[in-house]
C-alpha positions in Angstrom: 10.1 -32.7 76.5 10.7 -36.2 77.8 13.9 -36.7 79.8 16.6 -38.4 77.9 15.6 -37.2 74.4 17.2 -33.7 74.5 19.5 -33.7 71.5 19.6 -37.5 71.0 19.3 -37.1 67.3 22.0 -34.5 67.0 24.4 -36.3 69.3 24.0 -39.5 67.4 24.5 -37.8 64.1 27.7 -36.2 65.4 29.1 -39.5 66.8 28.8 -41.4 63.6 31.8 -41.4 61.3 29.5 -40.9 58.3 28.5 -37.4 57.2 24.9 -38.4 56.7 22.6 -40.4 58.9 20.3 -43.0 57.4 16.6 -42.1 57.4 15.8 -45.5 59.0 17.9 -44.5 62.0 16.1 -41.2 62.3 12.7 -42.7 62.0 13.6 -45.4 64.5 14.5 -42.7 67.1 11.4 -40.8 66.2 9.2 -43.8 66.6 10.7 -44.5 70.1 10.2 -40.9 71.1 6.6 -40.9 69.9 5.7 -44.1 71.7 7.3 -42.9 74.9 5.5 -39.6 74.6 2.2 -41.4 74.0 2.7 -43.4 77.2 3.6 -40.3 79.2 0.6 -38.4 77.7 -1.8 -41.1 78.7 -0.4 -41.3 82.3 -0.6 -37.5 82.7 -4.1 -37.5 81.3 -5.2 -40.1 83.7 -3.6 -38.2 86.6 -5.4 -35.0 85.6 -8.8 -36.8 85.3 -8.4 -38.4 88.7 -7.5 -35.0 90.2 -10.6 -33.4 88.6 -12.8 -36.2 89.9 -11.5 -35.8 93.4 -12.0 -32.0 93.2 -15.6 -32.6 92.0 -16.3 -35.0 94.8 -14.9 -32.6 97.4 -17.1 -29.8 96.1 -20.2 -32.0 96.1 -19.3 -33.0 99.6 -19.0 -29.4 100.8 -22.2 -28.4 99.1 -24.2 -31.2 100.6 -22.6 -30.5 104.0 -23.7 -26.9 103.9 -27.3 -27.7 103.0 -29.4 -28.8 105.9 -32.8 -30.1 105.0 -35.5 -29.5 107.5 -38.5 -31.7 107.5 -41.8 -30.9 109.2 -44.2 -33.4 110.6 -47.4 -33.4 108.6 -50.6 -32.8 110.5 -52.7 -36.0 110.0 -55.9 -34.0 109.7 -54.6 -31.6 107.0 -56.1 -31.5 103.6 -52.8 -32.6 101.9 -52.5 -35.6 104.1 -56.1 -36.6 103.5 -55.6 -36.3 99.7 -52.4 -38.4 99.9 -54.3 -41.1 101.7 -57.1 -41.0 99.2 -54.6 -41.3 96.3 -52.8 -44.2 98.0 -56.1 -46.1 98.4 -57.1 -45.4 94.8 -53.7 -46.5 93.4 -53.5 -49.7 95.5 -56.9 -50.9 94.4 
């Protein structure tokens, strides 16, 4: 519940000298409550999404830090290297 709205409707109904409260007054309070709730909901939703994004970035960072890629130097006389060179000359011409 949003702060400042606990029992507003009831306390306002008791303060008035009339026995009944006009529907316009109730709907005015309800509209204000709904608009404040919408703003608070959007703010909380944004905070939650940024928290999840930061957590995902941290997990990606830890996963990439754990992986260490080792590269080997290719022997220039190997069959793979000769095929790569042949494909490169065919694709460039």
